[in-house]
N, C-alpha and C positions, 0 to 999 in steps of 0.2 A: 504493500500500500504506500502511496505517496502522501506527503504532507502538503505539497504545493504543486500546482500545475497551471500554466498559462500559455497563451498563444499570441503570435504577432497579428497586428491589424492587417486585414486584406484590403479594405477600402478606408482611406484616411479622410475623414470629413474636414471641410473647410468652414470658415465663418459664414459662408453663403448657404450652407446646407441646413436650411430651416424647414420646419414642417410645411409651411406654405409653398416652399420651392418644389416639394414633391408633386403637388398638383399643378403648379405653374409649368414645370418642364414637360409634363405629360400632355397638358392641354395645348401647349405651343407646338409640340412635336406631332400630335395627331388629334386635332380637335373633334373629329367625327367618331373617334373610338368610343364605344359604349363603356361607361365607367361605373354606373350605378343603376339599380332598379329598385322600385318600391311597389308595394301592393296598394291598389285603390280599394274603394268600398265594395267592389265586386270581386275582390281578391284576384285581380288581373295585374300582371307585372307591367309597370311603366318604365320606359327606357330614359336614361339621362346620359348625354354624351359628355366627354371630357370638356369640350368647349362650353357647353351649357352650364355645367357645374362651376367651371372657372369664372364665367361671367356672373353667375348668381352669387358666388362667394365674394367677388369684388364689389358687387352692388350692396350686399349686406354689410360688408366692411365699411363702405361709405356711410351707411345708415348708422352704424355704431359710432363712427366719428362724429356724425351730425348731432348725436345725442350726448356727446361729451366724452366718449371712451377714447383713450389714448394708450400709449405704451405704459404698462404697469397697472392699468385700470382693471378692476375685478368684474367678471361677468359670470353669473351663476346659471347653470342649466339643471333643471329638476324635471327629468323626463325619462321615459323609456327610450330605447334605441329607435331611431327613425332617421330618414334622410335629412330632415331639417337640422337634427342634432349635428350631423356631419358638416353641413354647410356652416353653421355657426362656429363650429370648432375651427375650421380652416379660416374663416373670416377673422376670428380673434387672433389666430396665429399670424395672419397677414400684417396686422397693425401693432402687434405686441401686447394686445390686451390679454389678461391672464384668465383662462377659463377654469372655473371651479365647479366640477360636477357634483351633484347630489343624487344618490340612488333614488329611483322612482318609488321604491318601497320604504324609504326613510319616513319616519313620523314627522309631524309638524315640529315637535320639540327638537328632533335631530337636525332638521333643515334649518330651524331658527338658530341653533348653536353655530352652524357653519356660517350662515349669513352674518351673524353677530361678530364672528372672528375675522372674516375677510373684508366685510364692508363693501359689497358690490354696488356698482352704479346701475347696472341693468341685470334683469333676470328673465329666464325663459321657463315656462311651464309646459309640460307635454300635453296637458288637457285641462279642462275646467277645474277639476279637483285640485290639481297641483297649482294652478294659477290662484285659486282662492286662498290656499295656504300661503303662497308668496305675498299676496296682497295684505293678508292679516299681519304677516311679518313686517311688510313695508310700512304698515301703519304705526309701527313702533320703532322704525329705523329710518331716519331722514336721509341716510346715504343712498338707500335703494329708491331710485326715482322712477324707473320704468319697468313694467312687467308685461311680457308678451306671451301669447298662447299659440303654440305650434299648430293647434287644430283650428285656430281662428285667423288664418292668414297673417301670421306674424312676419313671414318673409316679405310679403307684399308691403306691409306697413313699414318695415325697415327700409326697403328699397325706395319707398316714397320719401322717407326722411332724408335719404342719402342723395337725392337729386341735386342738392345744393353743393355737394362736395365734388370737386373736379378730379379727373384722372391724375393730374399732376400732383395734387395734394395727397391722393391715395398712394401714388408711387413713391412720394417722398417719405411717407410714413412707413411703407414697406421696406424701403432702403435702410431705414434706421435699425431694423430688427436683425440681430445676428444669432448665430447658432448657440452661443452660451447664455442668451437671454432667457429669462423665466417664461415658460410656456403655460404651465398649469400647476395648480395645487390640488392634489388628489388625496382625499381623506381615506386613511386605511380603514379596513372593515371593522377593526376593533375586536378581533378574536382574543386578544391578550390584554384588553383594557380599553380606555377611552380612545376614540379615533384621533389620529394625529394627521396634520396636513403636510404631506410630503411635497416639497417643491422640486419640480422637474423642468429641465431646460429643453430647448429644441434639440440640442446635440444629444441629450440623454436618449431621445427617441431615434433621431436620424442615424446615429451610429449603429444601432442594432437593426434598423430597417435596411440600410444600405449594405451592411455586412451580412445580413440574413440572406440577401440575394445570392451571395457567394457560396453559401453552404447548403441552401435548399432551393436551388434555381427552379426546378420543375414545379415545386409546390408554391413558391412565393413570387417568382419574377416572371417566368414565361406565362403566356395567356392562361388565365385561371378564373374560376368562379367561386366566390366566398358567400355563403349564407351566414349573415351576421345577426345572431339573436342574443348574444351575450350583452349585458348592459354596458353601454359606452362610458358609464361612470367608473368602470373597472379598467385598469391600465392594460390588461391583456387585450380587451376589445379595442381600445384606442390604438394600441400598437399595430394590431392586425389590420385596422382600417387604413392606417398610414402605409402599411406594406402594400395593400391592394391598390391604393391610389397611386403610389409611386412607381409600381411595376406595370404589369399589363393585366390587372385584375378587374373583375366586375363584382361589385358588392351588392348583395341582395339584402336590403335593410328590412328586418322584421322585429317587432317589439319584444317578443318572447318566444318560448319553445312550445307553446300550447298546441300548435299545429305543425310540429316539427316534421313528422313523416310526410304529411301532405305538402309542406313547403319544399321538402327535399325533392319530391317527385316533380313538382312544377318548376322549380328553379334549376335543378340538375347541377349542383355544385361539383367542383373538382376536388375540393377538400373541405373538411368539416372540423371546426374547433369546438371543444366543449369541455366542461368539467366532468369528473368521473361519473357523476350521477346520470348524465346523459347517456353514456355508453352502457352503464349498468342497466338502465331501463330498456334500452334497445335489446340487449341480450335477454333480460328477464321476460320481456314481452314475447320474444321468439321461443324461449324455453317453455313458457306456460302454454303457448299455443300448441306446441308439440304434444303436451300432455304427458301422461305417465305410462301409456301403453307402448306398442311397438314403435310408434313415431317418437315417443319420448326417449326410448332406448337408442334409436338412431341418432337423435339430437345429442344425447349424452356422449355417445361414441364419437360423433363428429367434433364435439368440443375437445375431447381428449386428442383426437387426430390433429386438429388445427394447432393446438398448443404444441404438440410434439413436432409437427411439420415446421412451424415457425422456429423452434429451437434448432432443428436440423439445418434449416437454411441459414440461420445466423451463424452456425458452427461450420458452414460450408461443407456439410456432409452430403454425399450423393445418395438419394433415395433408391431403394430396391424397386424392382418391377412391381412387386406386390404393394409396396407403399404408394407407388405412383397410381396403381389401380384404385386403391382405397381413396386417394386424394381426388381422383376424377369422380368417383362415386359421391363423396361427401360434398364436393363443389357442385355437382349436379343436383343435389337435394338441398341440404341446409345452406351451403354457401351461396347458391344461386338465389335462394329466397331472400337472404339478408342483403346480398349485393343489389338485388332489384329494389328492395325497400329503401336503400341508401341512395339510389339514383345511378343511372348508367355511366355517368362521367366521373364518379368519385374515385380518387386514387390515393388520397391521404386522409388519415384521421389524426388529429393532434389534440393532446390532452394536457391540461395544466390546472393550477389552482388548488389542487389537493392530491394526496396519494391515491393511486389506483392499484387494484389487484393485478399482479404480474401475469397470472394465467389469463385474465381477461384481455390484457394487451396482446398476448400471444395468440389468443383465439381469433381476434380480428386480423392480426398481422399474418396469420397462417393462410388467409384466403388469397386467392390469386388477384393480382393487380391492386392490392391494398397494402399501404405502408403505414404503420402506426408510429407516430412520432410523439415521444414524451419530452417535456421540458420542465424547467424550474425557474422561478423568479419570484419577485415580490414587488409591491408598489414602489419601494425605494430603489429598484433597479429598472424602472419603467417596464416592468413585466419580465420578459425573458432574459435570463442570465446564463443559463446552462441549457443546452438542447442537443438532441440527437441530430446528426447530420444525414444528408441524403446518402452519402457514401460511407457513413460511419454511424450506423444505427444499432443500438443494443437494447432491445426491449427489456424492461425491468429496471434499467438505469435511466436517470433523467438526462444523460448525455454528457457532453463536454462543454467547457466554457466557450463562448463565442469568440470570434477573432478580436484581439485587443483586450481580452478579459482574462481574469485569473481567479482561481479558487485555492483555498488552503484550509487546513483544519487546526484548531487550537488544541491545547493540551487536554482539554476536557471533551474533545470531539466535536465542538461547535464548528459549523461551516462558516468561513469568512469569504467574502467576494470583493473583487476590485475591478474597475474598468470605467470607460467614458460614459457608461450608462448609469453609474451610481449617482443618486440624487444629490441636490444641493444642501439639503437639511430640512428640518421640520419648521414650518412657518411660525415665526415668533417664539421659538422654543429651543434656544441654543443649548440649554442644559440637557434636554432629552437627545438632541442631536449628538452631543459629545458622548453620551452613553453608548451609542451604537456605531458612530463613525470615527475611526481613528485618524489622527493627523496625517498618517501615511497613506490614507485612502481606503484602507480595509474596512469593510462594512460587516458588522456582526449580524448574522441572519436570525439567530435564535434557534436554528435547526441543527440537528445532529446529522453528520454525513461522513462518508468514506470516499476516497479517491483511489481508483485502482491504478495499476502501472501504465495504463494507456490513457489516463486522464478522465475516464468515465466516472461520474459521480452517482452515488446511491444515497438517497435520503433515508436515514434509519429511524428518525423520530423527531420530536420537538423537545428542545432542552427543558422547557418549563413543564412539559407533560410527563417527564420521567417519574415512574412510580417506584417507591422503595417500600417493600412490604415490611411487616413487623419482624419477619425473620431476616431482614437485611438484603433481600434479593432485589436487584435493580431490574425493572421491567419497562420496556418501551411499548406503549399501547398500540401504536400505529399499525404494525404488521398484523396483530390480532384483529383489530377493527376492520382492516381492509378485507380480510377473508370473511369475517362474519357479515359484513355489509353486502356480500354477494348473494346472501339469502334473498330470494325474490320478494318476500313479503315485508322486508325491513327497509326503513329509510335511513336510519343512522344507528351507530353503535358507539357507546362511550365506555371504555374499559376503566375500572376503578380499582382501588386497593392500596392507596398510600397509607402506610402505618397500620394496615389491616393484616389479619392472619392468612388471607388468601386473596387471589385475584377474582373480581366479579365484573359484571357488565350490566349496563342499562341498554336496552334495544327498543327502538320505536317502530311502530307499524307504518307502512306506506298504504294508505287507505285504498287507492285505486288498484295497486298490485295485489293487495290482500284479498279484495273482493273478486278480482279476476281469478286468483288462485282458488278461492272457495268455490267458484263456479266450475272451474276445471276439475275439482275433486268431487263434484256432485253434492256439495254441501250448501247450506242455506246462506245465500249472499246477503239476506236482509238482517242477519244478526247484528247486534251492536258491536262496535269495536271492543268495548269492555268485555263482552262475552267471548269474542274471538280470542282476545289476549289471554283469557282465563282457560282456554280450551287445551286439551291434550294434543289435538291435531297441530295447532300452532306451535306449541311447545316442542313437539317431536320434530317438526321441520327445522326450527331454529337450532335445536340440539345437534342436528346433522352438521350444520355449519360451524357451530362451536367446536364440535369434535374435530372438524377439518382444521380449524385454526390451532387447536391444541396439539395436533399431530406434529406441528413444526417447532414446538417448544418443550422445555422440561416441565415436569409436573408443577414445580414451584411457580412457573410462569403461566400456567394454564388457567383458563377461566373455569372456575369450579361451580359457579352459580350465576344465573342471570335473571333479570326481571324484564318482562315485556310491558312496555308502556303503550297504551292503546293509541296515543296520538303523538305526532312528530313534534320535535322542537320547533320553535318559531321565532321570527324576528320581533314580534310583538311582545313576547315574554322575555326577550333578551338572551335567549339560548342559541339563537342563530344570528349571524351577521347578514348584511345585505347581499354579500357575495356567497351566501349559503355555506359558510364555515360554522362548525359547531363551536360555541363559546364555552369551553370546558369549565372554567371557574363558575360561570353562571349555572351550568347544569348541576355541578356539585352542590352549589348553594340551594338552588330551587328544589332539588330532589334529596336534600340531606336527610330528611325524615325517613324517606323510603330506603335510602342507602343504609342508614343506621338501624332503622327499626325492622326492616324486612330482609334486605340483602345480607346483612350481617347479624340477623336476629339469632339468638342462641337456640331457639326451638322453632320448628316450622309452624305456620299458621294452620289452625284446624277449621278455618272458615268454610262452611258448606258451599259446594259449587252451585251456581244457578241452575234451574231446571233445563234451560236452553243449552247450557254447556254440557250437562249430562247427556242430553239427546245427541249433541254433536259428537261427544266422545264415543257413544254407542255406535253412531254411524261410521265414525272413523275406524272402530274395531271391526265392524262388519266389512268395511272396505279392505282392511288389512287381511282378513281371513280370505276374502275373495281373491285378493292379489296372490296369496300363498297358493291357492288352488291352481291358479294359472301359471305359477312360476315354472313348473317343470316343462310345460308346453313352450313357454317363451324361451327357456334356456336351450331347448332343442332347436328352435328356429334360429337363435343367435349362433349356435354352433354350425348350422348349415350355411348361414351367411358367411361366417368366417372361413368355412371350407371352400366356398365358391371363390372368395376374394383371394385365397392363397393358391388356388389351382392355376397352374401355368401351362396346362396342356393346350393342345390345338383347339379345344372347344371352349376355352376360358371366356372368350368374348361373348359367345352365345349364353353361357351359364350366367355370366355377370349381368347381361341384359334381363334375363329372367328374374334373377334375385332383385335387381334394382326395381323392376316393374312391380314385383310383389310387395316390396317394402314401401316404395314410394306411394303406391296407391292404397295399400292396406287391404284388410278383408272386406271392408265396405265399399271399395272402389273409389274412395275419396282421395284426392291428392294429399301428399305428405304435408305440404305447407305452401303458402304462396306469399308473394310480397304484400298482397292486400291483407292477408291474415296478420302478418307481422305489423303492418302499418296501422291497421285498425286497432290492434291491441296496444301498440306503443303510443299512438296518438291519444288514447284514452288515459295513458299513465304519465306521459312526459308533460310537465307543466312548467310554470315560470320559475320554479325553485331550482331549475337546472342551471336561463333566458338563454379536512391535508386529520428467601433461602430454601433450598431443597427440603429442609426439615421443618418448614413452617407449618403451623397448625392449620386445619381447615376442616371441611366436611369429611364424612367417612371416606377412608382411603379407597373403598371399593366403588364409590359413586363416580360415574362418568361426568356428572354435572347436574345441578338442580336448577330447573327453570321455574321462576315465580312470576306470576302475572300481576298486574296492578290496575285497579279501578281509577 
């Protein structure tokens, strides 16, 4: 393992490499090139050329100037992702106004705190609700003089104000803005405390944009299509917007991921960016649609195959003829269905924002013509700091530092980063800046990591999340949580156990996926979430994934007991951030009584089960017995499938087609799965929450783990 690794810059930015210049250069070079699309009220895509967007940005910039905005003036945007958001972003960048985004899901109190701290002159709301909040805030803040509504012709109004500003005056203002000037103040999501305003310059972004083209040319620079549903209030989305505009991309602006699968089919992106939850839900929807019978067995085998295939390809191993045959079979069934659901043009999947299960990465990466790219960054590095490259991709790691950047590890294992994309500091908070940013330029990330001999970084956990049990065992919760989170009915997992005799966990139900699972199992979908959380069926399913997580660690590190919470964490109660990260301290505080009184209770509860739960448990036991009855038949069929796939005789092709036909269509003659099946299921589940000592005492040694539900 290395302690430090860095790379030389491939593209050296100049003072003229501003965010505005990315749009200006493209528009001048090819004004008729389609650069953006947005959905109208009929959900039809509308085209915007580079020349049209450039002209609108300049006109809006004039409007901002007419209203008193100048270099250094603060402008707030409180809105979901939309085309107008992008226009205002580039207009502010043009004249040096500092854009301060507020998450569309932030409360009035949170928005007011940001407005009070930065003192904006102008603010934009995404709709009437956001505008009303801003107007109430403006009533108590004389600095905020103008509030515009994106849904009520805000752009036209600004353009009208700007008619009095000449092109010469605009060009003079643009000429004063340089790469090291402040571009934006982005407030961190606050998963480790009160949000802080990270000050980011133009160069912080343009360095990673322009160097990103060098290491991921097919994904980022060459003609591409990006469906942008992540909130532009997040650095990750801002960065990728600049990438697409500055290269040869087309951005499809959508406000959230509620219609993700339908939007994918209509927009046909070449790459998709998302947080882990997006990819987990796509997988879970396909898995649940396959069910538990023969189709489910094929899907499970396909998962194992694609994981192993990805690992083989990554190790440059040559597959055998039998493995190639199996790959063709699984691509023709499971792979084709998922590829179709993601769109015919999709070639890259990119994930960031939180840890993701490594096998899930390999599952997607093992499919033909899909490359899964993982990366790592933070608000303070303008998003990407470490990323897998097109020609150096290692699934499971977050990649190497980008050109001109470096990583190192401290004595306690904390990951430190350095480069031209590291922020300027926290707004009006030099003390907090000094706590994380060393004079030498090294930024303390707060994450624990390792650097291998080739410079690939693996994030092993969060420094502040490290659990030390009563027996003195150090446990990093992230790997356990990542595996348990792959359970299709769960939304989030929080592993606990600091100063406790054993490791436990709180898990929350994903309502949409849970009800879909209930339906697939032939169980009552109308049951309350409380009753489902109390059921043996839900407990048994979660236990499977807890056992899977435990198989990778020692007994002292394993989850001995878990509690099912019927409802997910939320931003309203403070247990989730706007960027959908779990706020661990808030979870521990809010659920302290449950953790202390139930998870670590000295005796189990004798509370009688509700009648509905008893009925569900009896139905589950009946289903289990029926499953056992069919087990022998299914095993015989599986053995025959295996024999056919291994047979390399002259009749193998014919035998393979027969087997494939039988399995794909099943006994009832129905197809195995279709893109529509996966899409319908996933569209119902993917929502805006998608737009990181061996001798210790514990439960009985013979117990695999105890699941406790919670009202």
